[in-house]
C-alpha positions as CSV (number, residue, x, y, z in Angstrom):
1,X,-12.8,104.5,-99.2
2,X,-12.2,104.6,-95.3
3,X,-8.9,105.8,-94.0
4,X,-7.6,105.1,-90.6
5,X,-4.2,106.6,-89.0
6,X,-2.0,103.8,-88.0
7,X,-0.2,104.2,-84.5
8,X,2.2,102.4,-82.1
9,X,1.1,102.7,-78.5
10,X,3.6,103.4,-75.8
11,X,2.4,103.1,-72.1
12,X,4.4,104.2,-68.9
13,X,3.8,105.1,-65.5
14,X,3.9,108.9,-64.6
15,X,3.3,110.1,-61.0
16,X,1.6,106.8,-60.3
17,X,-0.7,107.0,-63.4
18,X,-0.4,104.6,-66.4
19,X,-0.4,107.1,-69.5
20,X,-0.4,105.7,-73.2
21,X,0.9,107.9,-76.1
22,X,0.4,107.1,-79.6
23,X,3.2,107.5,-82.3
24,X,1.8,107.8,-86.0
25,X,3.8,105.4,-88.2
26,X,1.1,105.0,-91.4
27,X,-2.2,105.0,-92.7
28,X,-4.8,102.0,-93.2
29,X,-7.1,102.3,-96.4
30,X,-10.3,99.9,-96.6
31,X,-11.3,99.3,-100.1
32,X,-13.9,97.4,-101.7
33,X,-12.7,95.0,-104.3
34,X,-13.6,95.8,-107.8
35,X,-13.9,92.0,-108.7
36,X,-17.7,92.2,-108.4
37,X,-17.7,90.2,-104.9
38,X,-17.7,93.5,-102.8
39,X,-15.5,92.1,-100.3
40,X,-13.6,94.6,-98.3
41,X,-9.6,94.8,-98.3
42,X,-7.2,96.6,-96.2
43,X,-4.2,98.1,-97.5
44,X,-1.5,99.3,-95.0
45,X,1.1,102.2,-96.0
46,X,3.8,102.4,-93.4
47,X,5.9,105.8,-93.2
48,X,9.0,104.0,-92.0
49,X,10.0,100.7,-91.3
50,X,8.5,99.5,-88.0
51,X,9.5,96.9,-85.2
52,X,6.4,96.7,-83.1
53,X,4.3,94.0,-81.7
54,X,1.2,95.9,-81.9
55,X,-0.2,98.5,-84.4
56,X,-3.4,100.6,-83.8
57,X,-5.7,102.3,-86.4
58,X,-7.8,105.4,-85.6
59,X,-10.2,107.3,-87.8
60,X,-8.4,110.8,-89.1
61,X,-9.0,113.9,-87.2
62,X,-9.7,117.4,-89.0
63,X,-6.3,118.5,-88.3
64,X,-4.4,115.2,-89.6
65,X,-2.3,116.2,-92.5
66,X,-3.5,114.0,-95.5
67,X,-0.4,114.5,-97.2
68,X,1.5,112.0,-94.7
69,X,0.7,108.9,-96.4
């Protein structure tokens, strides 16, 4: 099972440079269906209700807390 960290991007201008920060909002899990088809399915688990127009998933880093699903 592959896991991604789900984030909301926030872009702003600081000292004339565009900067994007990411706020973690949950996790995405890639699963293989058990019905024999071998198809992939994504399961999205949010840490809290999100009112966003874009979500971004990253693979987890070694220091990510695995208990934050």
